[in-house]
N, CA and C atoms as an extended XYZ file, in Angstrom:
435
Properties=species:S:1:pos:R:3:atomname:S:1:resname:S:1:resid:I:1 pbc="F F F"
N         3.399        2.799      -17.101 N   MET     1
C         3.220        1.748      -18.066 CA  MET     1
C         2.067        0.876      -17.599 C   MET     1
N         1.249        0.390      -18.537 N   VAL     2
C         0.131       -0.500      -18.218 CA  VAL     2
C         0.467       -1.887      -18.753 C   VAL     2
N         0.422       -2.892      -17.862 N   VAL     3
C         0.737       -4.264      -18.232 CA  VAL     3
C        -0.404       -5.156      -17.777 C   VAL     3
N        -1.138       -5.733      -18.728 N   GLU     4
C        -2.235       -6.649      -18.411 CA  GLU     4
C        -3.159       -6.091      -17.330 C   GLU     4
N        -3.577       -4.859      -17.483 N   GLY     5
C        -4.488       -4.246      -16.518 CA  GLY     5
C        -3.792       -3.627      -15.330 C   GLY     5
N        -2.512       -3.920      -15.145 N   ALA     6
C        -1.758       -3.343      -14.032 CA  ALA     6
C        -1.176       -1.998      -14.464 C   ALA     6
N        -0.973       -1.128      -13.502 N   VAL     7
C        -0.305        0.142      -13.752 CA  VAL     7
C         0.993        0.105      -12.965 C   VAL     7
N         2.112        0.114      -13.704 N   VAL     8
C         3.416       -0.016      -13.074 CA  VAL     8
C         4.369        1.012      -13.679 C   VAL     8
N         4.932        1.908      -12.857 N   PRO     9
C         5.925        2.849      -13.383 CA  PRO     9
C         7.185        2.117      -13.854 C   PRO     9
N         8.026        2.833      -14.558 N   GLU    10
C         9.307        2.269      -14.986 CA  GLU    10
C        10.150        1.944      -13.757 C   GLU    10
N        11.104        1.024      -13.920 N   ASP    11
C        11.932        0.585      -12.796 CA  ASP    11
C        12.649        1.740      -12.090 C   ASP    11
N        13.179        2.694      -12.846 N   ARG    12
C        13.900        3.796      -12.202 CA  ARG    12
C        12.970        4.613      -11.310 C   ARG    12
N        11.728        4.778      -11.747 N   GLU    13
C        10.746        5.497      -10.927 CA  GLU    13
C        10.386        4.687       -9.672 C   GLU    13
N        10.237        3.378       -9.841 N   LEU    14
C         9.933        2.516       -8.700 CA  LEU    14
C        11.066        2.526       -7.684 C   LEU    14
N        12.308        2.471       -8.154 N   ARG    15
C        13.462        2.511       -7.239 CA  ARG    15
C        13.465        3.822       -6.454 C   ARG    15
N        13.256        4.914       -7.148 N   ALA    16
C        13.235        6.219       -6.478 CA  ALA    16
C        12.101        6.280       -5.464 C   ALA    16
N        10.938        5.817       -5.863 N   LEU    17
C         9.773        5.840       -4.972 CA  LEU    17
C        10.033        5.015       -3.715 C   LEU    17
N        10.463        3.774       -3.886 N   LEU    18
C        10.683        2.902       -2.733 CA  LEU    18
C        11.838        3.388       -1.872 C   LEU    18
N        12.777        4.119       -2.462 N   GLY    19
C        13.890        4.684       -1.695 CA  GLY    19
C        13.480        5.864       -0.843 C   GLY    19
N        12.408        6.542       -1.207 N   GLN    20
C        11.942        7.720       -0.474 CA  GLN    20
C        10.870        7.386        0.555 C   GLN    20
N        10.354        6.187        0.512 N   VAL    21
C         9.248        5.777        1.375 CA  VAL    21
C         9.766        5.420        2.765 C   VAL    21
N         9.030        5.869        3.780 N   HIS    22
C         9.370        5.509        5.160 CA  HIS    22
C         8.223        4.773        5.840 C   HIS    22
N         7.000        5.250        5.616 N   THR    23
C         5.847        4.716        6.334 CA  THR    23
C         4.796        4.218        5.353 C   THR    23
N         4.365        2.968        5.582 N   ILE    24
C         3.393        2.333        4.697 CA  ILE    24
C         2.184        1.903        5.517 C   ILE    24
N         1.024        2.467        5.189 N   ALA    25
C        -0.230        2.010        5.789 CA  ALA    25
C        -0.706        0.816        4.978 C   ALA    25
N        -0.939       -0.302        5.649 N   VAL    26
C        -1.361       -1.515        4.950 CA  VAL    26
C        -2.835       -1.761        5.256 C   VAL    26
N        -3.681       -1.443        4.284 N   VAL    27
C        -5.128       -1.579        4.439 CA  VAL    27
C        -5.507       -3.037        4.211 C   VAL    27
N        -6.149       -3.624        5.217 N   GLY    28
C        -6.526       -5.026        5.143 CA  GLY    28
C        -5.487       -5.944        5.759 C   GLY    28
N        -4.525       -5.373        6.486 N   LEU    29
C        -3.491       -6.186        7.131 CA  LEU    29
C        -4.111       -7.046        8.225 C   LEU    29
N        -3.879       -8.333        8.135 N   SER    30
C        -4.435       -9.294        9.071 CA  SER    30
C        -3.320       -9.958        9.873 C   SER    30
N        -3.622      -10.311       11.111 N   SER    31
C        -2.654      -11.023       11.946 CA  SER    31
C        -2.689      -12.529       11.689 C   SER    31
N        -3.582      -12.989       10.831 N   LYS    32
C        -3.672      -14.420       10.529 CA  LYS    32
C        -2.438      -14.852        9.737 C   LYS    32
N        -1.734      -15.879       10.227 N   PRO    33
C        -0.456      -16.273        9.629 CA  PRO    33
C        -0.519      -16.680        8.162 C   PRO    33
N        -1.648      -17.152        7.675 N   ASN    34
C        -1.738      -17.612        6.291 CA  ASN    34
C        -2.096      -16.500        5.303 C   ASN    34
N        -2.237      -15.284        5.778 N   ARG    35
C        -2.647      -14.184        4.892 CA  ARG    35
C        -1.452      -13.545        4.183 C   ARG    35
N        -1.579      -13.303        2.880 N   PRO    36
C        -0.499      -12.627        2.156 CA  PRO    36
C        -0.175      -11.250        2.747 C   PRO    36
N        -1.191      -10.558        3.258 N   SER    37
C        -0.941       -9.221        3.814 CA  SER    37
C         0.076       -9.277        4.942 C   SER    37
N         0.021      -10.317        5.770 N   LEU    38
C         0.945      -10.430        6.898 CA  LEU    38
C         2.369      -10.702        6.419 C   LEU    38
N         2.521      -11.589        5.454 N   SER    39
C         3.877      -11.884        4.980 CA  SER    39
C         4.480      -10.693        4.234 C   SER    39
N         3.677       -9.994        3.447 N   VAL    40
C         4.182       -8.821        2.723 CA  VAL    40
C         4.561       -7.713        3.705 C   VAL    40
N         3.681       -7.416        4.657 N   ALA    41
C         3.969       -6.357        5.638 CA  ALA    41
C         5.177       -6.726        6.496 C   ALA    41
N         5.285       -8.006        6.873 N   GLY    42
C         6.438       -8.447        7.642 CA  GLY    42
C         7.735       -8.250        6.874 C   GLY    42
N         7.714       -8.576        5.594 N   TYR    43
C         8.879       -8.365        4.737 CA  TYR    43
C         9.258       -6.882        4.700 C   TYR    43
N         8.272       -6.032        4.485 N   LEU    44
C         8.535       -4.593        4.411 CA  LEU    44
C         9.111       -4.074        5.730 C   LEU    44
N         8.530       -4.531        6.833 N   GLN    45
C         9.007       -4.114        8.150 CA  GLN    45
C        10.460       -4.563        8.355 C   GLN    45
N        10.773       -5.798        7.967 N   GLU    46
C        12.140       -6.318        8.090 CA  GLU    46
C        13.137       -5.525        7.247 C   GLU    46
N        12.641       -4.852        6.220 N   HIS    47
C        13.510       -4.072        5.346 CA  HIS    47
C        13.462       -2.570        5.641 C   HIS    47
N        13.055       -2.228        6.851 N   GLY    48
C        13.205       -0.857        7.324 CA  GLY    48
C        12.019        0.065        7.183 C   GLY    48
N        10.927       -0.416        6.640 N   TYR    49
C         9.752        0.438        6.506 CA  TYR    49
C         8.909        0.366        7.782 C   TYR    49
N         8.330        1.488        8.169 N   ARG    50
C         7.379        1.478        9.274 CA  ARG    50
C         6.029        1.053        8.709 C   ARG    50
N         5.410        0.093        9.364 N   ILE    51
C         4.122       -0.420        8.931 CA  ILE    51
C         3.037        0.112        9.859 C   ILE    51
N         1.951        0.602        9.273 N   VAL    52
C         0.783        1.036       10.034 CA  VAL    52
C        -0.395        0.163        9.584 C   VAL    52
N        -0.790       -0.790       10.430 N   PRO    53
C        -1.901       -1.669       10.067 CA  PRO    53
C        -3.237       -0.918       10.050 C   PRO    53
N        -4.055       -1.197        9.039 N   VAL    54
C        -5.391       -0.615        8.938 CA  VAL    54
C        -6.374       -1.759        8.745 C   VAL    54
N        -7.112       -2.046        9.812 N   ASN    55
C        -8.082       -3.133        9.788 CA  ASN    55
C        -8.974       -2.987       11.017 C   ASN    55
N       -10.283       -2.814       10.840 N   PRO    56
C       -11.170       -2.621       11.989 CA  PRO    56
C       -11.268       -3.844       12.900 C   PRO    56
N       -10.802       -5.011       12.423 N   ARG    57
C       -10.877       -6.230       13.238 CA  ARG    57
C        -9.605       -6.510       14.025 C   ARG    57
N        -8.613       -5.648       13.903 N   GLU    58
C        -7.329       -5.857       14.570 CA  GLU    58
C        -7.042       -4.707       15.546 C   GLU    58
N        -6.298       -5.003       16.604 N   THR    59
C        -5.839       -3.956       17.517 CA  THR    59
C        -4.338       -3.746       17.385 C   THR    59
N        -3.626       -4.819       17.013 N   GLU    60
C        -2.176       -4.738       16.825 CA  GLU    60
C        -1.735       -5.836       15.871 C   GLU    60
N        -0.842       -5.475       14.963 N   VAL    61
C        -0.266       -6.443       14.035 CA  VAL    61
C         1.210       -6.101       13.879 C   VAL    61
N         2.060       -7.121       13.930 N   LEU    62
C         3.509       -6.939       13.790 CA  LEU    62
C         4.064       -5.932       14.802 C   LEU    62
N         3.465       -5.901       15.986 N   GLY    63
C         3.930       -5.008       17.037 CA  GLY    63
C         3.524       -3.558       16.862 C   GLY    63
N         2.690       -3.279       15.881 N   GLU    64
C         2.232       -1.911       15.609 CA  GLU    64
C         0.732       -1.800       15.882 C   GLU    64
N         0.321       -0.686       16.467 N   ARG    65
C        -1.097       -0.442       16.714 CA  ARG    65
C        -1.845       -0.403       15.392 C   ARG    65
N        -3.003       -1.042       15.367 N   ALA    66
C        -3.841       -1.047       14.169 CA  ALA    66
C        -4.928        0.016       14.300 C   ALA    66
N        -5.329        0.572       13.179 N   TYR    67
C        -6.377        1.581       13.125 CA  TYR    67
C        -7.528        1.066       12.271 C   TYR    67
N        -8.767        1.419       12.634 N   PRO    68
C        -9.929        0.918       11.876 CA  PRO    68
C        -9.958        1.389       10.416 C   PRO    68
N        -9.558        2.649       10.188 N   THR    69
C        -9.549        3.202        8.831 CA  THR    69
C        -8.320        4.094        8.671 C   THR    69
N        -8.027        4.443        7.439 N   LEU    70
C        -6.928        5.379        7.189 CA  LEU    70
C        -7.146        6.705        7.904 C   LEU    70
N        -8.385        7.160        7.923 N   ARG    71
C        -8.676        8.461        8.537 CA  ARG    71
C        -8.510        8.450       10.052 C   ARG    71
N        -8.421        7.260       10.655 N   ASP    72
C        -8.204        7.146       12.095 CA  ASP    72
C        -6.726        7.224       12.480 C   ASP    72
N        -5.842        7.163       11.512 N   ILE    73
C        -4.407        7.276       11.801 CA  ILE    73
C        -4.135        8.715       12.243 C   ILE    73
N        -3.453        8.901       13.381 N   PRO    74
C        -3.180       10.269       13.846 CA  PRO    74
C        -2.384       11.064       12.812 C   PRO    74
N        -2.656       12.366       12.716 N   PRO    75
C        -1.973       13.188       11.712 CA  PRO    75
C        -0.465       13.297       11.935 C   PRO    75
N         0.014       12.963       13.141 N   ASP    76
C         1.461       13.025       13.371 CA  ASP    76
C         2.184       11.785       12.846 C   ASP    76
N         1.447       10.876       12.205 N   ILE    77
C         2.050        9.724       11.525 CA  ILE    77
C         1.850        9.947       10.025 C   ILE    77
N         2.841       10.558        9.372 N   PRO    78
C         2.691       10.809        7.929 CA  PRO    78
C         2.792        9.505        7.139 C   PRO    78
N         1.844        9.287        6.270 N   ILE    79
C         1.788        8.068        5.466 CA  ILE    79
C         2.321        8.364        4.067 C   ILE    79
N         3.340        7.606        3.680 N   ASP    80
C         3.892        7.762        2.331 CA  ASP    80
C         3.122        6.922        1.316 C   ASP    80
N         2.894        5.647        1.668 N   VAL    81
C         2.239        4.719        0.754 CA  VAL    81
C         1.049        4.078        1.445 C   VAL    81
N        -0.064        3.978        0.728 N   VAL    82
C        -1.208        3.191        1.176 CA  VAL    82
C        -1.201        1.936        0.314 C   VAL    82
N        -0.852        0.809        0.959 N   ASP    83
C        -0.760       -0.491        0.300 CA  ASP    83
C        -2.058       -1.236        0.595 C   ASP    83
N        -2.776       -1.655       -0.447 N   VAL    84
C        -4.150       -2.121       -0.276 CA  VAL    84
C        -4.319       -3.616       -0.557 C   VAL    84
N        -4.824       -4.312        0.457 N   PHE    85
C        -5.227       -5.714        0.358 CA  PHE    85
C        -6.736       -5.784        0.572 C   PHE    85
N        -7.497       -5.304       -0.372 N   ARG    86
C        -8.966       -5.326       -0.316 CA  ARG    86
C        -9.471       -5.667       -1.707 C   ARG    86
N       -10.725       -6.072       -1.778 N   ARG    87
C       -11.320       -6.359       -3.091 CA  ARG    87
C       -11.351       -5.075       -3.931 C   ARG    87
N       -11.220       -5.246       -5.218 N   ALA    88
C       -11.146       -4.110       -6.143 CA  ALA    88
C       -12.312       -3.149       -5.970 C   ALA    88
N       -13.528       -3.677       -5.747 N   GLU    89
C       -14.694       -2.790       -5.641 CA  GLU    89
C       -14.661       -1.922       -4.374 C   GLU    89
N       -13.817       -2.259       -3.417 N   GLU    90
C       -13.697       -1.457       -2.190 CA  GLU    90
C       -12.625       -0.377       -2.295 C   GLU    90
N       -11.851       -0.393       -3.361 N   THR    91
C       -10.708        0.514       -3.443 CA  THR    91
C       -11.025        1.987       -3.736 C   THR    91
N       -12.139        2.337       -4.383 N   PRO    92
C       -12.405        3.774       -4.539 CA  PRO    92
C       -12.505        4.504       -3.189 C   PRO    92
N       -13.167        3.894       -2.209 N   ASP    93
C       -13.248        4.529       -0.891 CA  ASP    93
C       -11.877        4.620       -0.240 C   ASP    93
N       -11.058        3.592       -0.424 N   VAL    94
C        -9.695        3.633        0.114 CA  VAL    94
C        -8.912        4.752       -0.564 C   VAL    94
N        -9.095        4.911       -1.867 N   ALA    95
C        -8.413        5.984       -2.599 CA  ALA    95
C        -8.826        7.353       -2.056 C   ALA    95
N       -10.118        7.543       -1.791 N   ARG    96
C       -10.582        8.818       -1.216 CA  ARG    96
C        -9.923        9.078        0.136 C   ARG    96
N        -9.829        8.023        0.955 N   ASP    97
C        -9.200        8.162        2.267 CA  ASP    97
C        -7.700        8.454        2.129 C   ASP    97
N        -7.044        7.808        1.173 N   ALA    98
C        -5.620        8.052        0.944 CA  ALA    98
C        -5.383        9.511        0.566 C   ALA    98
N        -6.251       10.049       -0.273 N   VAL    99
C        -6.164       11.467       -0.646 CA  VAL    99
C        -6.383       12.334        0.596 C   VAL    99
N        -7.397       12.003        1.390 N   ALA   100
C        -7.755       12.809        2.563 CA  ALA   100
C        -6.627       12.879        3.597 C   ALA   100
N        -5.842       11.805        3.730 N   ILE   101
C        -4.777       11.815        4.737 CA  ILE   101
C        -3.448       12.320        4.184 C   ILE   101
N        -3.415       12.661        2.903 N   GLY   102
C        -2.200       13.225        2.319 CA  GLY   102
C        -1.141       12.208        1.939 C   GLY   102
N        -1.549       10.972        1.663 N   ALA   103
C        -0.592        9.959        1.215 CA  ALA   103
C         0.005       10.374       -0.126 C   ALA   103
N         1.166        9.832       -0.430 N   LYS   104
C         1.835       10.157       -1.685 CA  LYS   104
C         1.593        9.106       -2.772 C   LYS   104
N         1.339        7.860       -2.327 N   VAL   105
C         1.211        6.756       -3.273 CA  VAL   105
C         0.043        5.867       -2.865 C   VAL   105
N        -0.748        5.444       -3.850 N   LEU   106
C        -1.761        4.414       -3.657 CA  LEU   106
C        -1.262        3.185       -4.397 C   LEU   106
N        -1.066        2.084       -3.657 N   TRP   107
C        -0.528        0.850       -4.246 CA  TRP   107
C        -1.554       -0.249       -4.045 C   TRP   107
N        -2.176       -0.692       -5.132 N   LEU   108
C        -3.115       -1.805       -5.080 CA  LEU   108
C        -2.346       -3.086       -5.379 C   LEU   108
N        -2.437       -4.032       -4.481 N   GLN   109
C        -1.647       -5.254       -4.535 CA  GLN   109
C        -1.949       -6.101       -5.774 C   GLN   109
N        -1.253       -7.209       -5.883 N   ALA   110
C        -1.376       -8.113       -7.028 CA  ALA   110
C        -2.831       -8.446       -7.324 C   ALA   110
N        -3.182       -8.356       -8.583 N   ASP   111
C        -4.513       -8.694       -9.089 CA  ASP   111
C        -5.612       -7.724       -8.662 C   ASP   111
N        -5.260       -6.612       -8.040 N   ILE   112
C        -6.264       -5.620       -7.652 CA  ILE   112
C        -6.131       -4.424       -8.592 C   ILE   112
N        -7.151       -4.219       -9.413 N   VAL   113
C        -7.163       -3.128      -10.383 CA  VAL   113
C        -8.539       -2.496      -10.345 C   VAL   113
N        -8.581       -1.164      -10.236 N   ASN   114
C        -9.857       -0.455      -10.241 CA  ASN   114
C        -9.639        0.918      -10.852 C   ASN   114
N       -10.278        1.143      -11.983 N   GLU   115
C       -10.094        2.403      -12.710 CA  GLU   115
C       -10.596        3.613      -11.929 C   GLU   115
N       -11.687        3.467      -11.188 N   GLU   116
C       -12.202        4.595      -10.399 CA  GLU   116
C       -11.208        4.972       -9.300 C   GLU   116
N       -10.648        3.985       -8.617 N   ALA   117
C        -9.640        4.264       -7.584 CA  ALA   117
C        -8.435        4.959       -8.215 C   ALA   117
N        -8.036        4.480       -9.387 N   TYR   118
C        -6.917        5.107      -10.101 CA  TYR   118
C        -7.219        6.578      -10.384 C   TYR   118
N        -8.402        6.833      -10.912 N   ARG   119
C        -8.770        8.214      -11.263 CA  ARG   119
C        -8.802        9.108      -10.026 C   ARG   119
N        -9.425        8.646       -8.956 N   ILE   120
C        -9.535        9.433       -7.722 CA  ILE   120
C        -8.151        9.813       -7.210 C   ILE   120
N        -7.272        8.829       -7.109 N   ALA   121
C        -5.938        9.077       -6.556 CA  ALA   121
C        -5.068        9.898       -7.503 C   ALA   121
N        -5.054        9.552       -8.772 N   SER   122
C        -4.174       10.260       -9.704 CA  SER   122
C        -4.612       11.703       -9.913 C   SER   122
N        -5.917       11.956       -9.959 N   GLU   123
C        -6.390       13.338      -10.111 CA  GLU   123
C        -6.035       14.190       -8.902 C   GLU   123
N        -5.825       13.561       -7.755 N   ALA   124
C        -5.434       14.289       -6.546 CA  ALA   124
C        -3.908       14.393       -6.418 C   ALA   124
N        -3.186       13.856       -7.401 N   GLY   125
C        -1.738       13.992       -7.404 CA  GLY   125
C        -0.950       12.839       -6.804 C   GLY   125
N        -1.630       11.758       -6.438 N   LEU   126
C        -0.923       10.594       -5.911 CA  LEU   126
C        -0.350        9.772       -7.056 C   LEU   126
N         0.797        9.161       -6.815 N   ASP   127
C         1.282        8.138       -7.728 CA  ASP   127
C         0.410        6.919       -7.487 C   ASP   127
N         0.071        6.198       -8.541 N   VAL   128
C        -0.784        5.020       -8.402 CA  VAL   128
C        -0.110        3.831       -9.064 C   VAL   128
N        -0.044        2.740       -8.300 N   ILE   129
C         0.480        1.484       -8.809 CA  ILE   129
C        -0.605        0.452       -8.545 C   ILE   129
N        -0.960       -0.291       -9.575 N   MET   130
C        -2.065       -1.254       -9.439 CA  MET   130
C        -1.668       -2.612       -9.994 C   MET   130
N        -2.143       -3.646       -9.291 N   GLY   131
C        -2.065       -4.988       -9.836 CA  GLY   131
C        -0.752       -5.718       -9.643 C   GLY   131
N         0.168       -5.147       -8.866 N   VAL   132
C         1.447       -5.824       -8.602 CA  VAL   132
C         1.761       -5.760       -7.114 C   VAL   132
N         2.497       -6.749       -6.656 N   CYS   133
C         2.851       -6.843       -5.242 CA  CYS   133
C         4.044       -5.954       -4.925 C   CYS   133
N         3.949       -5.193       -3.859 N   ILE   134
C         5.037       -4.308       -3.458 CA  ILE   134
C         6.275       -5.108       -3.040 C   ILE   134
N         6.085       -6.239       -2.377 N   ARG   135
C         7.237       -7.074       -1.966 CA  ARG   135
C         7.937       -7.640       -3.193 C   ARG   135
N         7.175       -8.241       -4.101 N   THR   136
C         7.748       -8.820       -5.313 CA  THR   136
C         8.474       -7.760       -6.125 C   THR   136
N         7.899       -6.577       -6.202 N   THR   137
C         8.512       -5.477       -6.941 CA  THR   137
C         9.831       -5.073       -6.305 C   THR   137
N         9.848       -4.907       -4.988 N   ARG   138
C        11.082       -4.524       -4.291 CA  ARG   138
C        12.138       -5.608       -4.455 C   ARG   138
N        11.761       -6.863       -4.306 N   GLN   139
C        12.712       -7.961       -4.462 CA  GLN   139
C        13.300       -7.970       -5.875 C   GLN   139
N        12.461       -7.768       -6.862 N   ARG   140
C        12.937       -7.757       -8.249 CA  ARG   140
C        13.924       -6.612       -8.480 C   ARG   140
N        13.594       -5.435       -7.953 N   LEU   141
C        14.469       -4.282       -8.141 CA  LEU   141
C        15.798       -4.454       -7.421 C   LEU   141
N        15.778       -5.182       -6.332 N   GLU   142
C        16.995       -5.446       -5.569 CA  GLU   142
C        17.763       -6.643       -6.133 C   GLU   142
N        17.161       -7.356       -7.079 N   GLY   143
C        17.794       -8.513       -7.674 CA  GLY   143
C        17.813       -9.719       -6.776 C   GLY   143
N        16.801       -9.789       -5.890 N   LYS   144
C        16.723      -10.902       -4.942 CA  LYS   144
C        15.433      -11.658       -5.150 C   LYS   144
N        15.428      -12.931       -4.771 N   ASP   145
C        14.221      -13.745       -4.871 CA  ASP   145
C        13.344      -13.546       -3.665 C   ASP   145
């Protein structure tokens, strides 16, 4: 379903997807306390997901080793979701990297929408969610604030 430029599957699909996810690579994850990426990744980690930080300026975030790019993540760490905190114009390259590492889902965070990234990922068979926050979505599906 497309809502105001966002691409969001139906709730039943989102529940199934989030229930099958184990490892989430967070592109643009920062250790700076005021960054939304840190609070979202922290929430996900607290709820049982393994977080893999992707940021060339970080060495470790939330107790997890950070990698400069998605392609630098070792192949023995299978990535289910690539959650993106980058400007929309940077997302096509992230989508290419997500395809290259065999991710299952490309998730562009709130207010991030890019049709080229959508096309790259969806044509390669990835589920694509754009323009909504993964934390807010999970909280809504769980019926929690």
